[in-house]
Every structure is written in structure tokens, then in C-alpha cells.
N, C-alpha and C positions, 0 to 999 in steps of 0.2 A: 548828484553823486554823493552827497552825505547819505542820503536815504538808502542808496544801494551799498554803501560800505556798511551802513547799520545791518542791512538785511544779511551781508555776507558775514559780518561778525556772529550775527544771531545763529545763523546756521552753522557755522564752526564751533559756537559754543553748545549749541544742541547736540552736534555730532559728536563732540568730546564728551558730553555728558552722557550720551548713549553708549558710545563705547566705554567708557568709565563703568556705567551700570553692567554692560554686558560682561566686562573684566571680573567684577565683583561677584556675579552670578555663577561665572566660570571657575572661578579660583575659590570659592566659598563652598565647603562640603555641605550636604544635607544634615550629616550627623555627627555627634560629639566624637572625640577621640577614642571613647569608650565603646563604639558602635561595633556590633558583633559582626564576624566575618561572615559573608554568604558566598554560596557557590553559584557560579553565573556562566551558563552555557551560550556560545556563540556556535550557532549551527552552520553547516557548509551553506553558502549561498546566501546567508544572510545579509542584507544591507545595512548601510548606517541608520535608515529611518526605522527598521526593524528593531535593530540593538538598542537605539535610543528609546523607543517606546517600551521596549521590554524592561531596561534599566529603571525607568520612571516607574512602570508598574510594580517591580521589585521593589520599590522604595530604596535604590542604590543612588538616584539622583533625584533632583526636586522638579526639574523639566525637562523633557526631550528636546525641545526648541533649542536651548542652549548648546546641548551635546552635539546636535547636528551641525550647526552653525559653526563650533569650534572644530568639528573634524573638517568641514570644507575648507575653513580658512587655514588649519594646519596642514591640508593636503593629505589627511590620514583615510578619508573615506572609503578609499579601496585596498586598505592594508589590514583590515580586521581579519586575524588568524582564528579558524574554527578551533574550538576546545573549551574546556571547562576551567575557569579561573576562579581565585579566591578574592573576593572584592568586599569592600564594607562603605557604608555611608560617609564613614570619616574621611574618605578620598575625595579630592576634587576632580573635577572632570579631565584636567590634563594629565593627572596621574591614572584615571582610569582608562583613558586611550592609550597612554604609554604602554599598559599592561596589556591590553586587549591587542595591540599590533606586535606585543614582542613574540608572540607565539608560545611563549613559557607558561603552557597550559598545566594544571594540576593532575589531569588525566586525559588520555587521548582516547580516541574513539576503539569501539570494538568492533570487530568483522563478524557479520551473521551471516551464513550461507542457507538459504532456502531452497531446496530442490523442487523440481516439479512434481506436482500431484500430492504434495502434503496437505493436511487438512489444517482449518482453522485451529482445531483444539490441538494439533501436533505443534503448529507455529506458536502457539501461546505457550505450550509446554518447553518447546526449545528455547525461547525467551526467558523465561523464568529459571530454566536449568542454567542459564548465562548470567544469571543474577539481576536481571531486569525486573521491575514490580509491575506486573500487567492488571493484577486484581481480578475480581470477581464481576465486576459491572463492565462487561464487555460492549463496545459500541455495536449500533446497528446500522444498517443501510440507510435509514431515515435520517441518522445524525451528519451524514455528509453529502446529501442530495443537492444541496445548494452549493456546495464548492465542486462537486464530482457529477456531470450530467449524465455519464454512463449508467448512472446509479438510478434514473430515473425510473425505468421499468421494474426495478425491485421493490417487493413489498417493505414498507417502513419498518416492520419488526423483522426482516430477515437478517442474518448474520452477514458478515462480510466475506463468507465463504466464496470462492472462486473468482474474487477480486483483489487478493493479495498476490501480487506478481512475483513468481517465484525468481529469485535473482541473490546476488551478494551485496549485502548492505552494510554500511558503517553507521553506528550510533554511539552516542555517548552513554555512559552507565546510568546517568540520572534522566535520560530521556523519559518522558511520560509514555502513557499507552497511546495517548492521543498523536503523539509527535510520531511514534513507531507505525502505527496505522496509517497516517497521512502518507508517511513516506512510501508505503506500499501501494497505496492508491494513486499516489503521483506518478508513480512506475507504470503502473497499468494504465493510466490516462496516456502516457507518453507511447507505450507499446502498441494500444489500440489506436492504430493511425487513422487519419480522416478517410483514407481510401478504404480500408476495413469496414469502418463504420457505414461508408455510403453503400458498400455491397451488402451488408446486413440489411439496410434499410430497402436496397434494391429487392431483395428477396422477400420483403413484407415480414420479416421476423425481427424479433427484439433483441436487445443485446443481453438481456438477463437469460433468454432461452438459448440464446447462441453459446452464451458461457457455460450454462448448466450441461447443454452437450458436450461441449469441449471438455468439462471435468468428467464426463463419463468414459469419452476417448481417451483421455489421458490415463485413466486407471485400468482400461479393458486392453489397451493394445501398447506394447512395448516398443515398437519400430515404427520411425515416421513415415516409411513408404506404405505401410498398411493402414495408416490412420484414416487416411482419405476414402479408401474402400469401406472402412468399417463404418466411417461418418455417412456415407451413401446408403449403406445398408438400414442403419438406425434412423435417418431420416426417411427412409422408403418405408421402414415399419410402422413409423408415426402416420405418413399418408395414408397407409393401408388400413390403419386402425389397430394394428397387431401390437401387442405387448413389447416392449424394447426387450425383455429378458436379460438384462445387463448383470452380470453377477457382481459388479462392483457397487451397483446399488444396494445390493443385500447386506454388504460389509458394511454400509454407511447407515443401513436402517439399524442393523444390530449394535454398532459400536460407536458410531461417528468419527470412526478413523478405520485403519486396515491392520493394525497389529493383532496378529493372532487369528485373522478373521477365516483365513483357508484352511483346510476345504469347506467349501459350501455344502452343507446336508440338505437333504431332501425336508426336512421339517423347517429348515431356515425359509424356504420358499413360502411357507404360510405366514411369516411374520406380518402382523398387520400393521403395516406403516405404508405412507403415501411415496416412501422412496423404495418400497419393494415394487420393481418393474415387471415382477412376474405377476404379481397380485392384481396391479392397478395399470392400466393403459397411460399413455402420454408421458411426457417427461417426468422426471421427479420434481418436487416443489422449489427445487433451488439446487446450485452446485455441490457437487459431493467430493471436491477436492479443489485445489488451487492449479489450474491448468497453464502450462508454458505455451510460448507462441506458436509451436507447432501444431499443439492440440487445437488451438484457439483457429488457426488457418484452415486446418483439415475441418472443421466444424462448418467454417464458412465456405470452404471450397470442397465440398464431397464430390467423390470420383462415382461415376455411375457405374453399375456393373449387373450381370445376371444373378449375383450372389444375394442369399437371403440369408445365410447363416455363417457363423463363424467361431471359430475357438483358438484360444492360444495354448501352445504346447509348452511344457516345462521349461524349455530352453528359449522360450519368448518369440517363437516363430508363430505366425498367424496361418491357419487352415482355414480356407473358405469353401463353402458348399452351396449348391444352387437348390437341393432339395433337402426335406427334412430326413428323408432317408440316407442321404449322403452324409447330412450332418451325424447322425445318430452312428453311422460306422466310423466316421472320424474320431468320434467320442470314444467309441470301444477299442479304437486302435491306438489313440494317444493319451487318454485318461484314465486307464486302467489304474 
């Protein structure tokens, strides 16, 4: 009986000592009162584990373990509010938690809308004009292959062109280029459903070539109902060994975007670039824009027809032709 009592007392003493040690770590700031303030961002969807690790990495707290435990014990682990906050290592963990659940951020998110068909170059320009710092060292597909399997078919040194899914996004002003591009890629990952991936695989195609085709369709055709027909024409040309002869690829070969590209002149058709689908057969080396879901679905589900040619009228209507003679007459009629 005495032995049991001794054991119970020993356990109680150990627990008390452990709890005292825990409180000491929780209530003791990492830095002195003179420590400088730092801007700390809680991103939407981040959990307590990610937040704690980031606080430790940025040297605002000493150990993420104590932050996590405190959040769980105080029932605040699901109450953290997205935003940018001013924190300092002179704060202890309860103070930091109190600020992060208050929602009183120093800056809120900035909304950025990226429409279908814009290029990587245009997206970078759009963000920089909105005050974000992207820099010149732009990421490549190989940088994200471990995290996003849909990039497996892309060359390691390829840009992220084609995979920056057009949508409306919210970002903090201090978001890094990595944060921004990952958000785009994560959205693409969600939009390219398992059913779409299975259909691409069933057709013995690769995601990279399908997205490349979708990017051409996005820039070539303005109206969704026509896109599946154009998709059928372009895939049929590839199978027959014909050049795609897509004007949009000429623009990309000239400028890497589409500002001030049109009209296309005869001399432009001689540009020596693998993106020139008049000069070189097959698909271009990679996407020429960032297509929306409608263009991607059109590339995956082409519509069969007797047409081999098409053109877009100035009002956006697509004119289809079965023969080259019909196509030339349509050009003379609508593109004078």
C-alpha cells in the first residue's frame, strides 16, 4: 500500500513538474522586449501545425510543439484567422495566439482575377502591376513535379504556361512568387478531375499535350460550342500529318503573348520557331496560353465532323469548311 502511494505521489510530482515546465515555455517569450516586429501571414486553410512550424521557422517562437499543445488545450486550434499580423519574439505564445485568432490583421487579401487565355508573361505583369514582387527567377515545371503529378509529362525546364488556372484569387500583398504559383497549380489540380485524367489516359494521350491543344483552342475560338468542332479538326490534322496552321501560335512565336499581334502577315508565317505551326508539323513544344475548363474539355472531347478548315470572323463567329477551296472563299468573304 505504501509502495502504491509512493508511486502515485511520484507520478503527481512528475506531472506537476511537467506542467510547470510546459507553462514556463508557453509564457516565456523567445526574444527580449526590444525585439523587432515582424509581419507574419496566416494563409487561408492553414492549420495549427503549419502555423506553428512557420512561427518557429521565422524565429517568432522557440518551439512549435508548445504552440500546438497550447492551441489544443485552449481550444483555439480552429479559430486562426487568415491575414497579415505584426508579431514580435517579445510576445509569448498566449499573446501570439490571441492576436492570430482576433482577425485584426494589418492587411487583408488582395483579389486578382485572371481571365481565360492569358499567358504566363501577362499573369506575371498583372501581379507586378498590382504590387506583388515576382522577380525574374520564374519557376519551372520541374520545381513542382513532386507536389503536382499532372506536371509529370512536362519537360523539367518548361515554364508553367498552361497550368496557371484562370480564376479569381485572393492573395496577401506579401505573398511570395512560390505562394502565388502554388495556388494556381493547386486550383488546376482540383479542376482537372480524375474523370478527365482517366479519359486523357484512355485516349493514350498525355496531360501536357492535351493542355497544349487546349491552349491553342482557347486562343483560336471565342465561342464554347465551336471549340469541340475545332478540337476535332486540329486532332484530325495531327493524325493526318498536316500542319496545324493555327494563327495563335504565330503570335506566341512572335511575342510570347497576344498584345498587338494581329493581323498576321505573310512574312510572319516564316518565323523560325517551333511554335510556328505553319512551318513545323505537330503540336507546339508547350501551351501558348492558360486555358479555362471549357477549352480543356474541348481538347479532351473533340467533336467529329467533315470539316478540315475553320476561320474566325471579326464578330467571333467560326466559319467551317470541308475543302481548301471553300476555306479560301470564306477568307476572301470575311477577312478582307
